[in-house]
One Martini backbone bead per residue (centre of mass of N, CA, C, O) as a GRO file, in nm:
protein
  212
    1MET     BB    1  -1.280  -0.656  -1.296
    2MET     BB    2  -1.270  -0.961  -1.172
    3ASN     BB    3  -1.242  -1.256  -1.310
    4LEU     BB    4  -1.266  -1.590  -1.291
    5LYS     BB    5  -0.973  -1.660  -1.357
    6ASN     BB    6  -0.838  -1.463  -1.154
    7THR     BB    7  -0.982  -1.572  -0.905
    8LEU     BB    8  -0.861  -1.859  -0.921
    9ILE     BB    9  -0.566  -1.777  -0.910
   10ALA     BB   10  -0.576  -1.624  -0.643
   11SER     BB   11  -0.680  -1.862  -0.473
   12ALA     BB   12  -0.446  -2.056  -0.530
   13LEU     BB   13  -0.221  -1.873  -0.420
   14MET     BB   14  -0.330  -1.847  -0.137
   15ILE     BB   15  -0.328  -2.146  -0.061
   16LEU     BB   16  -0.029  -2.195  -0.122
   17GLY     BB   17   0.086  -1.978   0.060
   18VAL     BB   18  -0.032  -2.064   0.333
   19GLY     BB   19   0.088  -2.347   0.328
   20LEU     BB   20   0.390  -2.266   0.312
   21LEU     BB   21   0.403  -2.074   0.556
   22HIS     BB   22   0.333  -2.309   0.760
   23TYR     BB   23   0.567  -2.505   0.675
   24THR     BB   24   0.763  -2.276   0.734
   25ASP     BB   25   0.949  -2.205   1.026
   26ARG     BB   26   1.181  -2.016   0.915
   27VAL     BB   27   1.117  -1.690   1.039
   28GLU     BB   28   1.182  -1.378   1.032
   29GLU     BB   29   1.184  -1.078   1.234
   30ILE     BB   30   1.128  -0.774   1.091
   31HIS     BB   31   1.218  -0.445   1.131
   32PRO     BB   32   1.213  -0.137   1.113
   33ASN     BB   33   1.450   0.098   1.074
   34LYS     BB   34   1.213   0.286   1.174
   35SER     BB   35   0.988   0.429   1.342
   36PHE     BB   36   0.671   0.554   1.245
   37SER     BB   37   0.662   0.784   1.468
   38THR     BB   38   0.898   0.947   1.286
   39PHE     BB   39   0.746   1.039   1.060
   40PRO     BB   40   0.719   1.282   0.845
   41ARG     BB   41   0.531   1.600   0.847
   42GLU     BB   42   0.739   1.686   0.614
   43ILE     BB   43   0.707   1.704   0.243
   44ALA     BB   44   0.817   1.948   0.142
   45GLN     BB   45   0.517   2.120   0.076
   46TRP     BB   46   0.412   1.900   0.268
   47LYS     BB   47   0.179   1.914   0.540
   48GLY     BB   48   0.131   1.717   0.840
   49LYS     BB   49  -0.106   1.499   1.018
   50GLU     BB   50  -0.166   1.285   1.245
   51SER     BB   51  -0.352   0.978   1.248
   52ARG     BB   52  -0.645   0.756   1.315
   53PHE     BB   53  -0.786   0.477   1.341
   54ASP     BB   54  -0.973   0.262   1.452
   55ALA     BB   55  -0.897   0.002   1.652
   56LYS     BB   56  -1.048  -0.221   1.483
   57VAL     BB   57  -0.879  -0.180   1.225
   58TYR     BB   58  -0.607  -0.280   1.343
   59ASP     BB   59  -0.709  -0.561   1.409
   60ILE     BB   60  -0.763  -0.638   1.114
   61LEU     BB   61  -0.482  -0.571   0.986
   62GLY     BB   62  -0.223  -0.656   1.174
   63VAL     BB   63  -0.015  -0.452   1.243
   64ASP     BB   64   0.312  -0.349   1.373
   65ASP     BB   65   0.324  -0.087   1.191
   66SER     BB   66   0.235   0.270   1.143
   67PHE     BB   67   0.090   0.528   0.915
   68LEU     BB   68  -0.119   0.830   0.951
   69GLY     BB   69  -0.168   1.103   0.711
   70ASN     BB   70  -0.244   1.455   0.664
   71TYR     BB   71  -0.185   1.640   0.370
   72MET     BB   72  -0.075   1.986   0.281
   73THR     BB   73  -0.082   2.257   0.093
   74PRO     BB   74  -0.089   2.596   0.075
   75ASP     BB   75  -0.334   2.557  -0.160
   76GLY     BB   76  -0.512   2.286  -0.045
   77GLN     BB   77  -0.387   2.024  -0.105
   78ARG     BB   78  -0.482   1.670  -0.066
   79VAL     BB   79  -0.324   1.394   0.127
   80GLN     BB   80  -0.342   1.055   0.213
   81LEU     BB   81  -0.137   0.854   0.434
   82TYR     BB   82  -0.057   0.496   0.425
   83ILE     BB   83   0.132   0.271   0.647
   84GLY     BB   84   0.196  -0.083   0.650
   85PHE     BB   85   0.360  -0.306   0.884
   86TYR     BB   86   0.506  -0.641   0.850
   87GLN     BB   87   0.712  -0.872   1.011
   88SER     BB   88   0.483  -1.101   0.963
   89GLN     BB   89   0.287  -1.347   0.741
   90ARG     BB   90   0.256  -1.643   0.878
   91ARG     BB   91  -0.001  -1.590   1.102
   92GLY     BB   92  -0.230  -1.430   0.900
   93ASP     BB   93  -0.102  -1.133   0.857
   94LEU     BB   94  -0.215  -1.001   0.582
   95ILE     BB   95  -0.219  -0.809   0.327
   96HIS     BB   96  -0.451  -0.568   0.231
   97SER     BB   97  -0.659  -0.511  -0.029
   98PRO     BB   98  -0.854  -0.262  -0.161
   99ARG     BB   99  -1.025  -0.452  -0.346
  100ASN     BB  100  -1.153  -0.578  -0.076
  101CYS     BB  101  -1.212  -0.333   0.130
  102MET     BB  102  -1.374  -0.099  -0.009
  103PRO     BB  103  -1.651  -0.234  -0.064
  104GLY     BB  104  -1.703  -0.285   0.249
  105ALA     BB  105  -1.699   0.051   0.286
  106GLY     BB  106  -1.882   0.157   0.018
  107TRP     BB  107  -1.679   0.136  -0.223
  108ASN     BB  108  -1.649   0.185  -0.563
  109ILE     BB  109  -1.481   0.043  -0.829
  110VAL     BB  110  -1.435   0.221  -1.146
  111GLN     BB  111  -1.104   0.211  -1.164
  112THR     BB  112  -0.814   0.032  -1.310
  113THR     BB  113  -0.464   0.116  -1.300
  114LEU     BB  114  -0.149   0.211  -1.422
  115ARG     BB  115   0.142   0.400  -1.293
  116GLU     BB  116   0.406   0.606  -1.371
  117ILE     BB  117   0.692   0.664  -1.163
  118ARG     BB  118   0.935   0.815  -0.971
  119MET     BB  119   1.161   0.652  -0.757
  120SER     BB  120   1.434   0.765  -0.883
  121PRO     BB  121   1.700   0.870  -1.024
  122GLY     BB  122   1.639   0.717  -1.338
  123LYS     BB  123   1.376   0.571  -1.198
  124THR     BB  124   1.101   0.365  -1.273
  125GLY     BB  125   0.751   0.284  -1.183
  126GLN     BB  126   0.472   0.102  -1.067
  127VAL     BB  127   0.133   0.180  -0.985
  128ILE     BB  128  -0.177   0.170  -0.840
  129ARG     BB  129  -0.491   0.287  -0.981
  130LEU     BB  130  -0.779   0.427  -0.826
  131ILE     BB  131  -1.134   0.466  -0.866
  132ILE     BB  132  -1.362   0.590  -0.625
  133GLN     BB  133  -1.714   0.544  -0.508
  134ASN     BB  134  -1.953   0.733  -0.284
  135GLY     BB  135  -2.181   0.845  -0.435
  136MET     BB  136  -2.060   1.175  -0.470
  137GLN     BB  137  -1.794   1.052  -0.397
  138LYS     BB  138  -1.453   1.104  -0.524
  139GLN     BB  139  -1.153   0.900  -0.562
  140MET     BB  140  -0.795   0.874  -0.552
  141MET     BB  141  -0.560   0.594  -0.584
  142TYR     BB  142  -0.250   0.490  -0.452
  143TYR     BB  143  -0.071   0.167  -0.473
  144TRP     BB  144   0.163  -0.054  -0.286
  145PHE     BB  145   0.418  -0.302  -0.255
  146GLN     BB  146   0.679  -0.301   0.008
  147SER     BB  147   0.911  -0.576  -0.025
  148ARG     BB  148   1.216  -0.688   0.010
  149GLY     BB  149   1.317  -0.462  -0.226
  150ARG     BB  150   1.022  -0.422  -0.345
  151ILE     BB  151   0.803  -0.288  -0.600
  152ILE     BB  152   0.453  -0.371  -0.611
  153SER     BB  153   0.174  -0.388  -0.878
  154SER     BB  154   0.063  -0.684  -0.762
  155GLU     BB  155  -0.112  -0.924  -0.605
  156TYR     BB  156   0.014  -1.175  -0.730
  157LEU     BB  157   0.318  -1.106  -0.695
  158GLN     BB  158   0.310  -1.065  -0.394
  159LYS     BB  159   0.247  -1.367  -0.333
  160ILE     BB  160   0.481  -1.498  -0.480
  161TYR     BB  161   0.712  -1.350  -0.323
  162LEU     BB  162   0.631  -1.444  -0.045
  163VAL     BB  163   0.686  -1.742  -0.090
  164PHE     BB  164   0.973  -1.727  -0.203
  165ASP     BB  165   1.103  -1.574   0.046
  166SER     BB  166   1.026  -1.779   0.261
  167VAL     BB  167   1.207  -2.007   0.139
  168THR     BB  168   1.487  -1.844   0.055
  169ARG     BB  169   1.489  -1.605   0.314
  170HIS     BB  170   1.298  -1.616   0.563
  171ARG     BB  171   1.074  -1.398   0.459
  172THR     BB  172   0.750  -1.189   0.541
  173ASP     BB  173   0.788  -0.913   0.519
  174GLY     BB  174   0.583  -0.599   0.488
  175SER     BB  175   0.433  -0.340   0.275
  176PHE     BB  176   0.184  -0.076   0.268
  177VAL     BB  177   0.093   0.177   0.023
  178ARG     BB  178  -0.124   0.477   0.059
  179LEU     BB  179  -0.296   0.704  -0.157
  180ILE     BB  180  -0.534   0.985  -0.109
  181THR     BB  181  -0.779   1.173  -0.312
  182PRO     BB  182  -0.976   1.397  -0.418
  183ILE     BB  183  -1.233   1.463  -0.686
  184PRO     BB  184  -1.287   1.760  -0.794
  185GLY     BB  185  -1.497   1.800  -1.055
  186ASP     BB  186  -1.373   1.551  -1.218
  187ASP     BB  187  -1.046   1.609  -1.184
  188GLU     BB  188  -0.823   1.373  -1.260
  189GLN     BB  189  -0.563   1.519  -1.343
  190GLN     BB  190  -0.519   1.670  -1.075
  191ALA     BB  191  -0.514   1.424  -0.888
  192GLU     BB  192  -0.271   1.286  -1.027
  193LYS     BB  193  -0.068   1.511  -0.980
  194LYS     BB  194  -0.069   1.499  -0.674
  195LEU     BB  195   0.011   1.202  -0.631
  196THR     BB  196   0.275   1.205  -0.790
  197ASP     BB  197   0.421   1.420  -0.628
  198PHE     BB  198   0.407   1.277  -0.356
  199ALA     BB  199   0.531   1.001  -0.430
  200GLU     BB  200   0.813   1.109  -0.530
  201LYS     BB  201   0.881   1.233  -0.242
  202LEU     BB  202   0.841   0.964  -0.071
  203MET     BB  203   1.034   0.738  -0.165
  204PRO     BB  204   1.310   0.806  -0.012
  205ILE     BB  205   1.178   0.776   0.274
  206LEU     BB  206   1.089   0.479   0.279
  207SER     BB  207   1.384   0.355   0.278
  208GLU     BB  208   1.433   0.441   0.586
  209TYR     BB  209   1.199   0.223   0.697
  210ILE     BB  210   1.208   0.001   0.480
  211PRO     BB  211   1.323  -0.298   0.439
  212SER     BB  212   1.533  -0.475   0.190
   0.00000   0.00000   0.00000
């Protein structure tokens, strides 16, 4: 859970970031390399079906392009993938962190950790892992911010890089990637294995869509 010090730091960064983003006028509008409507419905052994949130959710998120898909392996393992792309975050459409959104949707965050996964051959990196619970339902989530050539596993760094790139590169485009799977029978190890497998197969595909 975020303590008072971290809350104050996050608030200060948010205020600084919003101020600078409005101060800098020259911001390019970057589009995805390919429309997310073409995102693969088959990723190795994972076969998916596209889905949609309610329209009001997209209004709140403010995304310019996105993809939501439910993937399943032949033996019934399930992972939901969501990718939200923002071509500019200067006009107030900022990426929403699950740490802020999930409690509002009735989910309690019971554990937050970082997990190392393979990003590409010979290269690893960290993603954020949450365990969330709503009544008897328990789920595991991996998420990260993939923006302007970086994969970021920190809300604070995401905001710092947003401001830095806005000033130095005139870019505020960014993406949010989220994977989520149920934790049946409290088997967290199995849930983590599923998410890691899916994430590592997803990584090379993301670079085809998200501009660096």
